[in-house]
Structure formats: structure tokens, C-alpha cells
N, C-alpha and C positions, 0 to 999 in steps of 0.2 A: 321503760312503761310498757310491760308486755302484757299481754291477757292472760285470764287466768286458766287457759289449758296449754300456754305455749311451750313447747320441748325441742333442743334443740337434737334432733335425730339425727341418724345417718342415714343420705339421700339417697334415692336407688340412683342407679345409672339409668340414664337417657342417651338416648339415640340423637346425638345434636345433628344428622343429616334431614330426619322426620323430624325434627322440632327445633327449628334456629330460634325461635324465641324461647324455648325454655333451658339453655343452657345455663347453667351451674357456676361454670367457673371463674373464681372469685377475681381476677384478670381482666376474662373477657367483657367484651364493650357491650352484652347486653346484662351482664352483671352491674355493671355500672349505670346503666338507661333504667334499670331497674332499680338502682339506691333510688335515682333521681326521682323516678316516680313515685318509688315510697316516701322521698322527704320533701315532697310537693303534699302527699296525702298529710304525712306528721303536720308541716308547715301551714297550711290551710286551716287546720283544727286551732293551733295556738294564734294565729293572725286575729280567728272570729273570737278571743277570748277577750283580747284587747282593744282590737279596733273600734269595737262597738263605745268602749266610755268616751270617747271623744265627739261622736254624736248625741249622746243622753239626752244634751239641750237642744238640739236641732230635732230629734225627735218628740220631744215632749212638746214643743211650739206647733210642729207640723200635724201630729193625732193628736195631742189634747192630750190629758191626765195627769196628776202630780207624779210626786218621786215612787208612790207605789208601783203604778202601772211602768215608770223606767225598770224598777227593782225585777219586775218578772219577763223584762226584755230580755234582761241579763243573765236572770237565773231559769226562765223555762230553758235555754242551752243547756247551762250547767247542770241540772237536774235531771235532762235525760243522759248526759254526758257521763255522770255517774253512776247513774242508776243502771246502764245498759252495755258498760263496759265488760264484765264478768261474763256474760251471757253473749256477749257479741264475739269475744273468742272462741267458747264453745262450739259457736255458730261454724264458727270459719274451721276448725276442727272436724266438724259433721259434714259438710257442703263443698270445703273448698276456699280457703282462705283466697286466693285470686279469686273468685266467683262471688264470694261476701264483699273482698274490697272494691271489686267493680262498683257493682251494685251499692254500697257506700260510699263511691267517690260523685254516681250518680246522681244518686239521693242526694247529699250535701250540696253542689251544683243546682238542683231545679231546685232544692228549699232557699237556696243564695236569691233566684230570681223572686222567688215568690215573696222573702223578705225585702228586697227592692222594690214591688209592687202594691207591699200592703198598703190597702187604703184603709185600712183604723188600725188601731195598737190591739184589739183581739186578735187580727187577721197576724199583726207581724207577732205576738208572740207564738202563736200557733207556730208559725214559721219557723219561729228559734229553736222552739220543743223539736221541731223534724228536722233540723239541721243539729241540734245536740246527739241525737240518735244515730246519725248517719255518722256524728265525729267517733262518736263510741265503736261504728263498725272501722273505722279506716284506722285507730290509732293500734289496734293490740294485732291487725290482720297486717297489716304491713311491716313489722317484726318479724311476723311469721314468715314472708314471702322474703324479707331479706335472709331469715335465716336457711332459707331454701337454696335462694341464691349463692349464700355464701358459705360455704358448709366446714369449709375451716375456720378453725378458731380463732385465730390470729384476723385474718382477713377480715371475716365477722365483726371483731370486735371492733377495724376501723372504721368497718362500716355504719355501724350503731352510733361510733361518736361522731359520724359525717349527718347522720338520720340526726342526732339530738343538739346537733347545733345548728343547723336548717332552721328547726322548731325552735331554739332559742331566739336565731337572728328574727323570725316572723314573729313572735311575740315582742321585741323590742320594736321591731317597727312599726310593731301596728297602730298605738296612736301617732305617730308622724304621719303615716300613710294614711292614716283615716282624715286625720286632721287638714292634710291638704286637698282631700280628695272632695273632702265637704266642703271647703275654701271656694275652688274652683267649678265643681259640678253640684253639690248638695248630699244631704245623708245617704241617697238610697243608691248610689255611686260604691258605698264601702263592702256592699254584697255585689255589685256585679261583677266588682273585680276578681270575685270567686269562679265567675265564667270562663275566661281562659287558664286558669291556675287547674279546672276540674276539667278543661278537653285536655289537658296538655297530660295531666295525671294518668286518663284513661287509655289516652294512645297509648300512651307509654306502658301502663300497666297489663294493655290488651297484646304487645308487640312483643315485647319481652320478658313479662315475669313467667316464671313456671309452675303449674300448680302445685299443691301440697296433696302431700297422701289423705284421702280424707278417712275418717273414722265413723262410720256410719250406727256405731253402739254406742257413740258420744252421746249422753242425753241432756235434755232442755231442761232446766229447772225450773218451769212456767210458774208455778205457787210462789215460789223465791223472788221470782223478775216482778209480778205481780205487787206482792207483800212488800216489796224492798223501794219500787216505784211510790207506790201509795206511803207509805213512812216519812220518806224524803217530800214527797210531795205534798203531803200533809204539813207537816212541820217545817217548811220554809212557806209554805200559805199562810200558816196560821202568826208567823213572824212576822213577814210582811204587810197582814192585813190588819195586825194588832197594831203598827204603828199609823194605819189612817182610822181606823175604828173606835180606836181602844183597846185594851186587855181583857175590859169586861165583858166586851162585844158575845155575845151569845154564840155568833159562829166562831168567833175567834177560839172560844173555849171548845166548841166544839171540834175545831180543827187540831187544838191538841189533844184532846180525848180519840180522837180518830189516831195520831199519830199513837200513842201507845196502845192501841189494840190492833195497829199494822204491825207495829216494829216486835211486839211480841207472840205475835203471829208468823212474821219473820225467822223471830230465832225458834220459836217452838219450829216450823216449818227444817229450816238450816238443821236443827240441830237430829232429824229422824231422814231426813233425802238421802236414798244411795247416794248419788251426784249432786253433792248440795254446789249451788253458784257461788256460796260462799264455807268454804270449809271452817267449823268455827275453832275445830282442833289447832289451827295454829296461834288462835289466841292463848295457849299454853304456855308458847316458847315466851320470855319474862320482853325480850329486844322487841322480839317481832309487834308483841302487841305496845309497847311503848314506843317504837319508831311509826308507828301508823299513826297512833294517838299525838304525838308530835306533827306529826303529815295535815293532821289536821286543823290542829291550832295556829302552826303558822297560817295555811291559807286562809284561815277564819280571819284573824289578824292585817295579813299583807294583801288581799285581794278586797277584802271588804274594804281596806282603807284607800284603795285603788276606785271604787268605787264613788266615796265620799268625796276623795280629792276630784275626781272629773266635774261633778258637781259644784264643790269647791272654787276651782277657775275658772268655770262658765259664768253661775251664776251669780257668787259672790264679789270674784275679781274682773266679770265682766271680760274675761279672756276669749277670741274667737276660737273655734275650732280647730284652727290652722296653731295659733300660741298654745293650745291648751295638750295638743300632740306633742310640741317641742321642749314644753313643762317635763313631761315624763320620757324624754328623752335620756336624759345624766341618769334619771331613776335606773329604767327599764335595760340602759345600756350597760351599767355597773353587774348586770344579774353575770352576763357570758363570760369576760375573761377572770371575773372571781368562779367562778364555775371550775375552772381551766386549774385554778390554784389550787384548788380546795382539795383534790386526792394527795398533792405532795404535802399538804401543812398536814393534812391527817395521819400520814404514814410517820410524819415526828412528831406529832402529842393525841394521835389516837383518833377515832373516828367518835367518841361520844364525848372530848372535849371538844373535837371542831364543832360538833351539832350546838354544846352549848355555848358556847364563844357565839356563834353566827347568831342564834337566838337572843343572846345577850345584847350585842351591838345595834339589832332591828330595834329592843326595846329601847336601848338608849336614842337612838333615832325620834321613838313616836314622842316620850318622854321631853328631850330637846324641841321637839316640834309644838308642847300645849303651849308657848306662848304664842302662838299663831293669834289674828285677829285678823276682821273685814280688811284693812288695809296694810297687812302684810304685804310685801314687795315678796315676787319669787325668789329673789335673791338671797333673801333672809334667811328661807328653809329649804333651800337646792340643797344643803350639804345634808341635813335631819332625812329628806327622800333618799339621797344616795345612800345613806348609813341603813336606812330600813330594806335595802334592798340586795345592800352588801351582804348584810346576814343571811339574807337567802338565799342568796349564789355559792355564801359559804357551805350551808348546811345540807342545802338539799342532796349533792352529791354521797359526801359518807353516810345518809340519811338511806338515800336509795339502797349503798352496796351493804349499809349495818344489818338492814331488811333482810337483806336478799341472804346474808351470810346466816343470820340466823334460823334459817329452814335449811331442809335437806335441797338438792340440787334439783332433785327429780321434780320440788314444788317450788322453784324459783318465778316458773310462768305467772302461776298463780299469785306468787306474795306479791309480784310487782305491782298485776292487776288492781290486788287491793289498795294497795299504796297510794294507785292514782286513781283509785275509786272514793277513799280517804279523803285524798287530796282536796277531788271535785268537790267532796261534799262537804269541805270546809267554807271552799267558796262559795257554795251558796247560803250557807248558813251566817257568811260572813257580810254579803251582801245585803240579806234577807235583816239582819240583826244591827249595822248600823247604817242602813239604809232607814230602818222604820225609827232608827232613832233621830235622824237630822228633818225627818219628814213630821214628827211627832212634835218636836222642842219650836216651843216658843221663838227662840233666835236658832239659827243654822248653825253659827258658832259653838253655839252649847251643844246640841248633838255631835260636833265633831270632835270636840273636847274629850267628851265623853268616850267618843271612838277611839280616840288616841291611847287613853287610860284603857280601856278594855284592852286595847291589842298590846300593850305594853304589857300587862297582867297578865295576860294568856302567855305569851312568851317567854317573860322568867319562869312561868309556872311549867312551859316547855323544859327551858334550859334545868331548872333543877329538877323535872324527872328524868331526863334521859342522864344525870349526873348520878340522880340517885339509886337508878337502873345499872349502871356501869360500876357503881362501889359494890353493890350486891353482888356481882356478876363475880369480879375482883376478889370480894373475900370468899364467895364460895370456892372460886379455882385454887385459891388458898391453905383454903382448908381439907381439901381435896388433895 
């Protein structure tokens, strides 16, 4: 997941005597410690995507508010993350990735402390929004600094693999760590755990990371950024509040109307901007458009279900936060090993077939879980949960490589940024939609069953889309 502006350019020679912390050698201690700092930056972003889920019930009991408030606690983070990530990469190009990365880590750490001290739900939601902004800064600029520290392509590939593996570990550990902290200390501790991580990451970046070359001519697309935030915020808000206020409520209707206007303005701006935040020309590539769509659909299904299942385990099954964290460990733990074998499977049967197979496996898991009710034991649905995450782990690596391979290498950075933005947008929409279903239903289980059905349909549609797109491409190659 790289920024919109990340380019692997030759690194200028550096006087290691004058600037020991800027030593770019791939085998040097400084490069390894730079990798450690960047991994902490990406890891803490992924940790906060999942750790909050185990705290939802505790936050609701402590600060008040219904399901819609809890949706905003989760969605405020992902909305800001999705909306700012493309601009954050451009900002790093303009000012310097090290400066921006350190600023992002400092903001993330301060926002985490603010979350821990939140006196009410509104304050927590605002602090989570700031956290998401900082997360958007950390991800692309950590990759830019890794590129600078490892100019050799082979060494850089290994470093990025470690960087990504650390994030997967943090994503997996989030529910378990969160559940333990909540049980022992309370829900506020899940945010305070970011303080030592932030201080360590800041020190490593300051001491060992070398600054990247600045490009003052790189423009920031502020109109595009503003309209993107507005469109995503209005859409998520209308879906979330529609679940509690009703879909015919004037404020909800106005939210959907504001989304339509903001989205139209965003597309109009991006089609005419000299340096657009999101180059629309990328979507002329069929496979790029399809893989971006699939990234959005998959996150709608999986991350929307994680939110609903967190509430199911605690509010319906009565599990403690720690037990809820344990319940997610097999599900999240399946992602990393399957990530590692997915490229080999793609080499044998092809990336589109692997993506389609992953989506089908997740869909089967959703359909198999439709029999769940309020009295269903955890072990009766454990394999279905593992199937959902196994499919996710199977499809993400070939999805990413297919998207990057669909555009010129010079545009791979922005292509990866678009995939990350679309996936986070999918997470926002999944939490908003499924949360509204369980919030407005007369029975929680009705909403959960509807969420599982929608997820299965969305995943099967994703499988059909990639299969159709690859078939057209193969037919075109045969004719040519």
C-alpha cells in the first residue's frame, strides 16, 4: 500500500561521515533500524483498525449512545484514513517523507492519548478522526522512507515483506491484545498502548531514517481533497444515521443528496485538475478498475462483519472483551499464513482464478454461518469465521499484484494508493451498512443474518467480476 506519489528513484550519494543516520545501505544497521521504525508506524495503524472492535461494548457502556455512536467510533478512523491517504503521499514528496512521517507519528500518538482521556462519545469520535488522518500520513511515507533506505530492488523487496508481515501480525494481535487490556485495565488502555510504540517509532525515524528528496513542484489537490472527504463523510453519515433515524428522515435524505453533489464535484475536479489527487485515466484499464472495485467489495463484506460480530459476541453471547479477543484470534490468525502461500497458488492457476477462489471461499463461510442464532456456541461457527478470513488472505496478494501490473511502473505508487483508499472506503461502508441493519432490526439476529447474506452476495459478485474481466482479456490476447 504505497502512496499516490511513491516512485523508486535512484538515491543520491550520501556522505556517511557527515550524516550517519542517513546511511542508505541495505545491509547497514541504520537501514535495519529504519525498517523497524517504519514497521512500527504501519503496525500501529493496523493495530488500531482491529483493537477497537473488542472495546465497543465497554465504550458504549462507559460513554453512552447506541450502535450508531459505536459505528462512528470505528468509521471516523477509516473515513479519515481513506480520504487523506492519496494526499499524504503527495505531501511527503513536497516537504520530505521523513518530516511528514514524524509529524504523522506525533499526531497519531497525541490523538491516541486524547482517545484514552475522552470524556464523552463526541470527543472520542473527533480524536479517532485525527488518528485516521495521522494513519493516512504514516502508511505511504513509511514506504517512501523504506524505498530510500533500501535502493537495491531485491533488498527493498525483502524489507517491504517484513514491513507488511509486521502489519499483519498487528492486525491479528489487535483483538487479543485489546481484550486482555480491557479486562485487566479498562477500555482506555487500548489507546494508551500506542504511546510507547509512538515514542519508539519517532526516535528510530529521527535517529536513523534518511530524508527523501523534496519536490516543491508537487502540487496538493486541495479542492479534490475537500470534496473527497465531504463525499465519503456524507455517504457514511447517511447510512449510519439511516439505521437509527429511519431512511425517510429529512436529515438522512439530505445526507444522500449532499453525497451525490460532493461526488459529482469530486469527479468534475479530478477530470480537470493538472495534478489530480485521483487520476481518473487509471480506470480506463479494465483490470485496474475491476481490482479496485473488488478491493472495495471485499472490505465491505469482511470488515463490516467484523464490526457486527464484535457486538454479537459481547451483546448477544455475553462474552467478555478478553473472550471476544480470543474468539477473533483464529479468524485473524488465518490471514498471515494464507497471505504467504497465495502468491504460489497464483503462479499455478493464475491471479484472477486465485482472487475468485478467495472470494468464493469467504462467501461460502458467510452462507454457512447463516444458521447462527443467539444460543449458537462459538465452536459451532469457528470454522465459518476461519473460512471468511482464509478467503481474504488468499485474494489480497494477487489482487494487489494484478492491480499494480495493470498500469505502467511509473504509476505503481498511485495505483497502490488507490487500492488502499478503495479498500478503506469499503470498510467505512461495511461498518455503516451492517451497523445500521443490526441497529434498526427488531431483533439483532435479523440484522446479522441480513449482513451475512449481503456479504455472500457481494463476494460472489466480486468473484464473477474478476472472472469475467480475465476472460475478456484472454479473448483479446488470442485475437491479437
